[in-house]
FIDRENDREN-634865 format. One record per residue (C-alpha): residue number from 1; residue in three letters; x, z, y. Coordinates in nm, 4 decimals, always signed. Layout:
<nodes>
+------+------+----------+----------+----------+
: palo : tiro :        u :        w :        v :
+------+------+----------+----------+----------+
:  NUM :  ALA :        X :        Z :        Y :
...
+------+------+----------+----------+----------+
</nodes>
This chain:
<nodes>
+------+------+----------+----------+----------+
: palo : tiro :        u :        w :        v :
+------+------+----------+----------+----------+
:    1 :  ASP :  -0.8745 :  -2.9456 :  +5.4413 :
:    2 :  PRO :  -1.0736 :  -3.2625 :  +5.3576 :
:    3 :  ASP :  -0.9491 :  -3.4221 :  +5.6800 :
:    4 :  LEU :  -0.5844 :  -3.3542 :  +5.5926 :
:    5 :  PRO :  -0.5585 :  -3.3288 :  +5.2138 :
:    6 :  PHE :  -0.2477 :  -3.3031 :  +5.0027 :
:    7 :  LEU :  -0.1513 :  -3.6379 :  +4.8527 :
:    8 :  THR :  -0.1006 :  -3.5029 :  +4.4992 :
:    9 :  ILE :  -0.2396 :  -3.2210 :  +4.2887 :
:   10 :  GLN :  +0.1118 :  -3.0897 :  +4.2323 :
:   11 :  ALA :  +0.1798 :  -3.0675 :  +4.6059 :
:   12 :  ALA :  -0.1266 :  -2.8493 :  +4.6480 :
:   13 :  LEU :  -0.0365 :  -2.6256 :  +4.3529 :
:   14 :  ASP :  +0.3145 :  -2.5786 :  +4.4883 :
:   15 :  GLN :  +0.1692 :  -2.4266 :  +4.8059 :
:   16 :  THR :  -0.0701 :  -2.1848 :  +4.6385 :
:   17 :  ALA :  -0.0520 :  -1.8071 :  +4.6706 :
:   18 :  ASP :  -0.2537 :  -1.5314 :  +4.5050 :
:   19 :  GLY :  -0.6248 :  -1.5776 :  +4.5595 :
:   20 :  ASP :  -0.6140 :  -1.9447 :  +4.6607 :
:   21 :  THR :  -0.8541 :  -2.2144 :  +4.5445 :
:   22 :  VAL :  -0.7450 :  -2.5760 :  +4.5041 :
:   23 :  ARG :  -1.0378 :  -2.8147 :  +4.5419 :
:   24 :  ILE :  -0.9798 :  -3.1628 :  +4.4024 :
:   25 :  ALA :  -1.1881 :  -3.4369 :  +4.5580 :
:   26 :  SER :  -1.3745 :  -3.6943 :  +4.3507 :
:   27 :  GLY :  -1.1666 :  -3.9864 :  +4.2348 :
:   28 :  THR :  -0.9056 :  -4.0910 :  +3.9807 :
:   29 :  TYR :  -0.5623 :  -3.9275 :  +3.9824 :
:   30 :  PRO :  -0.3096 :  -4.1249 :  +3.7740 :
:   31 :  VAL :  -0.0189 :  -3.9241 :  +3.6334 :
:   32 :  THR :  +0.2657 :  -4.0008 :  +3.3938 :
:   33 :  PRO :  +0.2707 :  -3.7600 :  +3.0973 :
:   34 :  ILE :  +0.6003 :  -3.6128 :  +2.9769 :
:   35 :  ILE :  +0.7098 :  -3.5322 :  +2.6213 :
:   36 :  VAL :  +0.9336 :  -3.2255 :  +2.5909 :
:   37 :  PRO :  +1.0727 :  -3.1900 :  +2.2356 :
:   38 :  TRP :  +1.0320 :  -2.8362 :  +2.1043 :
:   39 :  TYR :  +1.3936 :  -2.8230 :  +1.9864 :
:   40 :  GLU :  +1.5424 :  -2.8915 :  +2.3315 :
:   41 :  PRO :  +1.5772 :  -2.6522 :  +2.6301 :
:   42 :  LEU :  +1.2882 :  -2.6676 :  +2.8720 :
:   43 :  PRO :  +1.3600 :  -2.8928 :  +3.1684 :
:   44 :  ASP :  +1.2620 :  -2.8086 :  +3.5246 :
:   45 :  LYS :  +0.9850 :  -3.0674 :  +3.5093 :
:   46 :  MET :  +0.7732 :  -3.0256 :  +3.1967 :
:   47 :  ALA :  +0.4675 :  -3.2265 :  +3.3017 :
:   48 :  PRO :  +0.3336 :  -3.4187 :  +3.6008 :
:   49 :  ILE :  +0.1185 :  -3.1149 :  +3.6839 :
:   50 :  GLN :  +0.2645 :  -2.7704 :  +3.6233 :
:   51 :  MET :  +0.2159 :  -2.4094 :  +3.7242 :
:   52 :  ILE :  +0.4942 :  -2.1556 :  +3.6660 :
:   53 :  ARG :  +0.4544 :  -1.7850 :  +3.7389 :
:   54 :  LYS :  +0.1318 :  -1.8309 :  +3.9356 :
:   55 :  SER :  -0.1453 :  -1.5696 :  +3.9556 :
:   56 :  ASN :  -0.5077 :  -1.5576 :  +4.0671 :
:   57 :  ILE :  -0.5508 :  -1.9295 :  +4.1340 :
:   58 :  THR :  -0.8708 :  -2.1337 :  +4.0935 :
:   59 :  ILE :  -0.8576 :  -2.5107 :  +4.0437 :
:   60 :  GLU :  -1.1904 :  -2.6884 :  +4.0641 :
:   61 :  GLY :  -1.2822 :  -3.0544 :  +4.0675 :
:   62 :  GLU :  -1.5727 :  -3.2169 :  +4.2408 :
:   63 :  GLU :  -1.8034 :  -3.4458 :  +4.0450 :
:   64 :  ASP :  -1.6153 :  -3.7343 :  +3.8797 :
:   65 :  THR :  -1.2674 :  -3.5920 :  +3.9265 :
:   66 :  LEU :  -1.0535 :  -3.7742 :  +3.6681 :
:   67 :  ILE :  -0.6906 :  -3.7063 :  +3.5775 :
:   68 :  GLN :  -0.5775 :  -4.0222 :  +3.4026 :
:   69 :  ALA :  -0.2652 :  -4.0060 :  +3.1881 :
:   70 :  PRO :  -0.1800 :  -4.3217 :  +2.9931 :
:   71 :  GLY :  +0.0688 :  -4.2737 :  +2.7148 :
:   72 :  ALA :  +0.1743 :  -3.9744 :  +2.5078 :
:   73 :  GLY :  +0.2930 :  -3.6475 :  +2.6580 :
:   74 :  ASP :  +0.1997 :  -3.3213 :  +2.8258 :
:   75 :  VAL :  -0.0207 :  -3.3503 :  +3.1333 :
:   76 :  PHE :  -0.0800 :  -3.0003 :  +3.2751 :
:   77 :  VAL :  +0.1533 :  -2.7127 :  +3.1809 :
:   78 :  MET :  +0.1043 :  -2.3429 :  +3.2544 :
:   79 :  GLN :  +0.3926 :  -2.1052 :  +3.1912 :
:   80 :  ASN :  +0.3900 :  -1.7294 :  +3.2553 :
:   81 :  CYS :  +0.0671 :  -1.7464 :  +3.4560 :
:   82 :  THR :  -0.2101 :  -1.4877 :  +3.4929 :
:   83 :  ASN :  -0.5749 :  -1.5157 :  +3.5936 :
:   84 :  ILE :  -0.6023 :  -1.8918 :  +3.6312 :
:   85 :  VAL :  -0.9403 :  -2.0677 :  +3.6456 :
:   86 :  ILE :  -0.9687 :  -2.4412 :  +3.5751 :
:   87 :  ARG :  -1.3106 :  -2.6036 :  +3.5935 :
:   88 :  GLY :  -1.4781 :  -2.9346 :  +3.6522 :
:   89 :  LEU :  -1.1872 :  -3.1657 :  +3.5616 :
:   90 :  ASP :  -1.1871 :  -3.4722 :  +3.3364 :
:   91 :  PHE :  -0.8695 :  -3.5601 :  +3.1480 :
:   92 :  GLU :  -0.8329 :  -3.9050 :  +2.9966 :
:   93 :  SER :  -0.5614 :  -4.0757 :  +2.7977 :
:   94 :  ASP :  -0.5427 :  -4.3843 :  +2.5779 :
:   95 :  ASN :  -0.4666 :  -4.2035 :  +2.2504 :
:   96 :  SER :  -0.1214 :  -4.3583 :  +2.2341 :
:   97 :  PRO :  +0.0834 :  -4.3459 :  +1.9143 :
:   98 :  VAL :  +0.3026 :  -4.0378 :  +1.9048 :
:   99 :  PRO :  +0.6763 :  -4.1064 :  +1.8770 :
:  100 :  ASP :  +0.8999 :  -3.8993 :  +1.6502 :
:  101 :  GLY :  +1.2140 :  -3.7144 :  +1.7429 :
:  102 :  GLU :  +1.5007 :  -3.6669 :  +1.5032 :
:  103 :  ILE :  +1.6984 :  -3.3672 :  +1.3757 :
:  104 :  ASP :  +1.9929 :  -3.4307 :  +1.1437 :
:  105 :  GLY :  +1.8605 :  -3.7754 :  +1.0706 :
:  106 :  SER :  +1.5125 :  -3.6582 :  +0.9705 :
:  107 :  PRO :  +1.1968 :  -3.7481 :  +1.1627 :
:  108 :  THR :  +1.0596 :  -3.4567 :  +1.3631 :
:  109 :  PRO :  +0.7128 :  -3.4591 :  +1.5204 :
:  110 :  LEU :  +0.6836 :  -3.4476 :  +1.8974 :
:  111 :  ILE :  +0.3592 :  -3.2695 :  +1.9685 :
:  112 :  HIS :  +0.1992 :  -3.2595 :  +2.3115 :
:  113 :  SER :  -0.1161 :  -3.1436 :  +2.4877 :
:  114 :  MET :  -0.3302 :  -3.2311 :  +2.7875 :
:  115 :  ILE :  -0.3360 :  -2.8661 :  +2.8946 :
:  116 :  LEU :  -0.0337 :  -2.6893 :  +2.7492 :
:  117 :  LEU :  +0.0341 :  -2.3140 :  +2.7552 :
:  118 :  ARG :  +0.3955 :  -2.2006 :  +2.7164 :
:  119 :  ASN :  +0.5573 :  -1.8582 :  +2.6948 :
:  120 :  PHE :  +0.3290 :  -1.5757 :  +2.8177 :
:  121 :  ASN :  -0.0038 :  -1.6492 :  +2.9843 :
:  122 :  ASP :  -0.2840 :  -1.3980 :  +3.0322 :
:  123 :  GLY :  -0.6359 :  -1.4574 :  +3.1592 :
:  124 :  ILE :  -0.6754 :  -1.8359 :  +3.1473 :
:  125 :  ASP :  -1.0329 :  -1.9608 :  +3.1928 :
:  126 :  ILE :  -1.1033 :  -2.3299 :  +3.1241 :
:  127 :  SER :  -1.4641 :  -2.4435 :  +3.1646 :
:  128 :  ASP :  -1.6773 :  -2.7515 :  +3.2291 :
:  129 :  CYS :  -1.3876 :  -2.9874 :  +3.1568 :
:  130 :  ARG :  -1.3874 :  -3.3102 :  +2.9595 :
:  131 :  PHE :  -1.1001 :  -3.4394 :  +2.7437 :
:  132 :  THR :  -1.0967 :  -3.7970 :  +2.6109 :
:  133 :  GLY :  -0.8424 :  -3.9902 :  +2.4074 :
:  134 :  PHE :  -0.5869 :  -3.7134 :  +2.3601 :
:  135 :  GLY :  -0.3193 :  -3.8267 :  +2.1176 :
:  136 :  ASN :  -0.2401 :  -3.4781 :  +1.9880 :
:  137 :  HIS :  -0.4137 :  -3.1762 :  +2.1408 :
:  138 :  ALA :  -0.6456 :  -3.1301 :  +2.4348 :
:  139 :  ILE :  -0.5787 :  -2.7578 :  +2.4979 :
:  140 :  SER :  -0.3002 :  -2.5775 :  +2.3152 :
:  141 :  HIS :  -0.0379 :  -2.3083 :  +2.3069 :
:  142 :  LEU :  +0.2233 :  -2.5127 :  +2.1228 :
:  143 :  TRP :  +0.5451 :  -2.4004 :  +1.9593 :
:  144 :  SER :  +0.6859 :  -2.0462 :  +1.9575 :
:  145 :  PRO :  +0.4752 :  -1.7370 :  +1.8824 :
:  146 :  LYS :  +0.1230 :  -1.7693 :  +2.0180 :
:  147 :  THR :  +0.1695 :  -1.5344 :  +2.3117 :
:  148 :  SER :  -0.0994 :  -1.6619 :  +2.5480 :
:  149 :  GLN :  -0.3889 :  -1.4170 :  +2.5374 :
:  150 :  ASN :  -0.7280 :  -1.3634 :  +2.6971 :
:  151 :  VAL :  -0.7881 :  -1.7373 :  +2.7042 :
:  152 :  THR :  -1.1460 :  -1.8609 :  +2.7394 :
:  153 :  VAL :  -1.2561 :  -2.2190 :  +2.6694 :
:  154 :  THR :  -1.6256 :  -2.2707 :  +2.7385 :
:  155 :  ASP :  -1.8674 :  -2.5572 :  +2.8056 :
:  156 :  CYS :  -1.5996 :  -2.8237 :  +2.7575 :
:  157 :  SER :  -1.6328 :  -3.1552 :  +2.5735 :
:  158 :  PHE :  -1.3721 :  -3.3310 :  +2.3623 :
:  159 :  TYR :  -1.3850 :  -3.6937 :  +2.2470 :
:  160 :  ASP :  -1.1689 :  -3.9339 :  +2.0467 :
:  161 :  GLY :  -0.8692 :  -3.7059 :  +1.9927 :
:  162 :  GLY :  -0.5862 :  -3.6907 :  +1.7435 :
:  163 :  ALA :  -0.3177 :  -3.9228 :  +1.6143 :
:  164 :  THR :  -0.2806 :  -4.0378 :  +1.2571 :
:  165 :  ASN :  +0.0924 :  -4.1062 :  +1.2594 :
:  166 :  VAL :  +0.2439 :  -3.7616 :  +1.3148 :
:  167 :  THR :  +0.5184 :  -3.7156 :  +1.0565 :
:  168 :  ASN :  +0.4912 :  -3.4090 :  +0.8298 :
:  169 :  LEU :  +0.1692 :  -3.2891 :  +0.9912 :
:  170 :  GLU :  -0.0816 :  -3.5104 :  +0.8134 :
:  171 :  VAL :  -0.3238 :  -3.6091 :  +1.0910 :
:  172 :  ASP :  -0.2558 :  -3.3437 :  +1.3485 :
:  173 :  GLY :  -0.4566 :  -3.3287 :  +1.6681 :
:  174 :  ALA :  -0.7153 :  -3.0743 :  +1.7723 :
:  175 :  ALA :  -0.9480 :  -3.0026 :  +2.0602 :
:  176 :  VAL :  -0.8125 :  -2.6461 :  +2.0912 :
:  177 :  SER :  -0.5073 :  -2.5262 :  +1.8992 :
:  178 :  GLY :  -0.2516 :  -2.2481 :  +1.8998 :
:  179 :  ILE :  -0.5358 :  -1.9978 :  +1.9361 :
:  180 :  GLY :  -0.3983 :  -1.6452 :  +1.9571 :
:  181 :  SER :  -0.5256 :  -1.2941 :  +2.0248 :
:  182 :  HIS :  -0.8222 :  -1.2373 :  +2.2548 :
:  183 :  TRP :  -0.9323 :  -1.6005 :  +2.2728 :
:  184 :  LEU :  -1.2954 :  -1.7020 :  +2.3175 :
:  185 :  VAL :  -1.3946 :  -2.0601 :  +2.2304 :
:  186 :  LYS :  -1.7658 :  -2.0975 :  +2.2963 :
:  187 :  HIS :  -2.0327 :  -2.3562 :  +2.3783 :
:  188 :  ASN :  -1.8033 :  -2.6569 :  +2.3435 :
:  189 :  TYR :  -1.8752 :  -3.0052 :  +2.2059 :
:  190 :  VAL :  -1.6254 :  -3.1951 :  +1.9888 :
:  191 :  GLU :  -1.6864 :  -3.5514 :  +1.8657 :
:  192 :  ASN :  -1.4760 :  -3.8169 :  +1.6883 :
:  193 :  CYS :  -1.1607 :  -3.6065 :  +1.6671 :
:  194 :  GLN :  -0.9069 :  -3.5399 :  +1.3932 :
:  195 :  ARG :  -0.9548 :  -3.1627 :  +1.4129 :
:  196 :  GLY :  -1.1629 :  -2.9120 :  +1.6018 :
:  197 :  PHE :  -1.0117 :  -2.5651 :  +1.6514 :
:  198 :  GLU :  -0.6890 :  -2.4222 :  +1.5058 :
:  199 :  ILE :  -0.6193 :  -2.0485 :  +1.4837 :
:  200 :  GLU :  -0.2474 :  -2.0269 :  +1.4207 :
:  201 :  CYS :  -0.0219 :  -1.7364 :  +1.3208 :
:  202 :  PHE :  +0.3436 :  -1.8151 :  +1.3831 :
:  203 :  SER :  +0.4957 :  -1.4706 :  +1.3237 :
:  204 :  PRO :  +0.4124 :  -1.1258 :  +1.1830 :
:  205 :  ASN :  +0.2553 :  -1.0338 :  +1.5174 :
:  206 :  LEU :  -0.1097 :  -0.9484 :  +1.4674 :
:  207 :  LYS :  -0.3594 :  -1.2151 :  +1.5734 :
:  208 :  HIS :  -0.6910 :  -1.0461 :  +1.6400 :
:  209 :  ASP :  -1.0078 :  -1.0385 :  +1.8493 :
:  210 :  ILE :  -1.0740 :  -1.4117 :  +1.8249 :
:  211 :  HIS :  -1.4224 :  -1.5576 :  +1.8688 :
:  212 :  ILE :  -1.5272 :  -1.9157 :  +1.7905 :
:  213 :  GLN :  -1.8994 :  -1.9318 :  +1.8520 :
:  214 :  ASN :  -2.1866 :  -2.1666 :  +1.9349 :
:  215 :  ASN :  -1.9801 :  -2.4839 :  +1.9275 :
:  216 :  THR :  -2.0927 :  -2.8262 :  +1.8040 :
:  217 :  LEU :  -1.8498 :  -3.0409 :  +1.6052 :
:  218 :  THR :  -1.9429 :  -3.3840 :  +1.4754 :
:  219 :  ASN :  -1.7507 :  -3.6699 :  +1.3135 :
:  220 :  ILE :  -1.4373 :  -3.4626 :  +1.2554 :
:  221 :  LEU :  -1.2033 :  -3.6636 :  +1.0336 :
:  222 :  GLU :  -1.0145 :  -3.3710 :  +0.8892 :
:  223 :  ARG :  -1.0599 :  -2.9981 :  +0.9589 :
:  224 :  GLY :  -1.3297 :  -2.8483 :  +1.1757 :
:  225 :  ILE :  -1.2116 :  -2.4878 :  +1.2157 :
:  226 :  MET :  -0.8752 :  -2.3957 :  +1.0687 :
:  227 :  LEU :  -0.6786 :  -2.0738 :  +1.0102 :
:  228 :  PHE :  -0.3178 :  -2.1325 :  +0.9152 :
:  229 :  ALA :  +0.0380 :  -2.0037 :  +0.9330 :
:  230 :  THR :  +0.3468 :  -2.1915 :  +1.0469 :
:  231 :  CYS :  +0.6080 :  -1.9212 :  +0.9943 :
:  232 :  GLN :  +0.8800 :  -2.0683 :  +0.7733 :
:  233 :  ASP :  +0.9862 :  -1.7384 :  +0.6138 :
:  234 :  PRO :  +0.7760 :  -1.6641 :  +0.3019 :
:  235 :  ASN :  +0.8738 :  -1.2952 :  +0.3262 :
:  236 :  VAL :  +0.7098 :  -1.2528 :  +0.6660 :
:  237 :  PRO :  +0.3501 :  -1.1343 :  +0.6387 :
:  238 :  VAL :  +0.0795 :  -1.3187 :  +0.8270 :
:  239 :  ASN :  -0.1590 :  -1.0902 :  +1.0115 :
:  240 :  PHE :  -0.5110 :  -1.1996 :  +1.0993 :
:  241 :  SER :  -0.7962 :  -0.9609 :  +1.1724 :
:  242 :  ASP :  -1.1217 :  -0.9360 :  +1.3643 :
:  243 :  ILE :  -1.1968 :  -1.3080 :  +1.3743 :
:  244 :  THR :  -1.5561 :  -1.4099 :  +1.4369 :
:  245 :  ILE :  -1.6684 :  -1.7634 :  +1.3525 :
:  246 :  SER :  -2.0426 :  -1.7822 :  +1.4033 :
:  247 :  ASN :  -2.3346 :  -2.0050 :  +1.5016 :
:  248 :  ASN :  -2.1300 :  -2.3244 :  +1.5071 :
:  249 :  LYS :  -2.2923 :  -2.6551 :  +1.4118 :
:  250 :  LEU :  -2.0691 :  -2.8835 :  +1.2040 :
:  251 :  THR :  -2.1880 :  -3.2276 :  +1.0933 :
:  252 :  ARG :  -1.9903 :  -3.5041 :  +0.9233 :
:  253 :  VAL :  -1.6794 :  -3.2860 :  +0.8965 :
:  254 :  LYS :  -1.4373 :  -3.3353 :  +0.6043 :
:  255 :  TYR :  -1.3499 :  -2.9633 :  +0.5804 :
:  256 :  GLY :  -1.5785 :  -2.7304 :  +0.7721 :
:  257 :  ILE :  -1.3734 :  -2.4089 :  +0.7737 :
:  258 :  PHE :  -1.0252 :  -2.4431 :  +0.6234 :
:  259 :  VAL :  -0.7956 :  -2.1477 :  +0.5493 :
+------+------+----------+----------+----------+
</nodes>
């Protein structure tokens, strides 16, 4: 109700039920991002905006709807959600340096994402969104096997992303990463970022039916489109099949397609 709106995005999301639409009015919404180390149990609060076990929800922003998140950390987390639509939102951060964690005295990277998928998500549609100044990733299924499927990222733009100081990961930071089975990444624009799109296989589970098409990537400092494995066991086979990379325009990219 425009005459009696919720005061925060999270308050509105907490009230949603199947079939609801959350409309976010024009304006700037400041939030404080949160870093959750991958080696620690998940806390109750993983990000300033989060959806857990929600289904059939649409979130749409009016013109000039900006979610502003200074500092490093996750901004919007979805966990065990189905059929979620996100469109018309701008996410902005200041590309802050990424701190390191520590395991047994060794530096350990703390990776984060503006929109983060965790555990099992199915049917996530992200469109007409803008991501600027993300220190690590803009959209990602981070950590664990890449179990989010049927994810669509279309007509989004990504600017000035990636951090150069992530220990052990060279210059990690991508517009879309952790791409798993049944993902479609199409008609997006990526400029001045460390990396573009990362198709990742974490386990012997088959990663298939992936389409990266009709995207434009320019001024990518490292890898434009990347297929790679992060499973630590050399005896575990990595399974990729039915991956289509077509009609993308890559200019001023250090490595166009990197396997």
